[in-house]
N, C-alpha and C positions, 0 to 999 in steps of 0.2 A: 504494500500500500504506500502510495506517495504521500508526502507531507502536504498540508494545506497550501503552502506556498507554491509547490510544484503543480498541484491541481489547479490553482488559480491561474498560473502561467499557461498551462495547457489550454484552459478555457479561453484566455485572452488571445492566444495564437489562433485557435480554431475560429473564434469570432471574427478576427481580422481576415483570415483566409476566406471565410464565408462571404464577407462583404466584398472582398476583391474579386472573388469568382462571380458574384452576382453582377458586378459591374461589367464583366465579360459575357454575361448572359447565361452563366451556368447556374442551374437551380439545384442546390445541394444544402442539406441541413448540417448543423454542427455534429449531430450523431453520425451521419454518413461520413463526414470528414474524419471523425475520430476513429471510426471502424476501419476506414481505408488506410489511415496512418498507423493503425495498431495501438492506439492509445485510449480506446474507448472502454 
């Protein structure tokens, strides 16, 4: 289990990636990104 700080960092990175992908027209959720990255 990761520390709360690591969990928050992962969430922040996934949120940023979701926004960037949305700008490019890619419809993906944070859960899908996490699963694809193996951090879910």
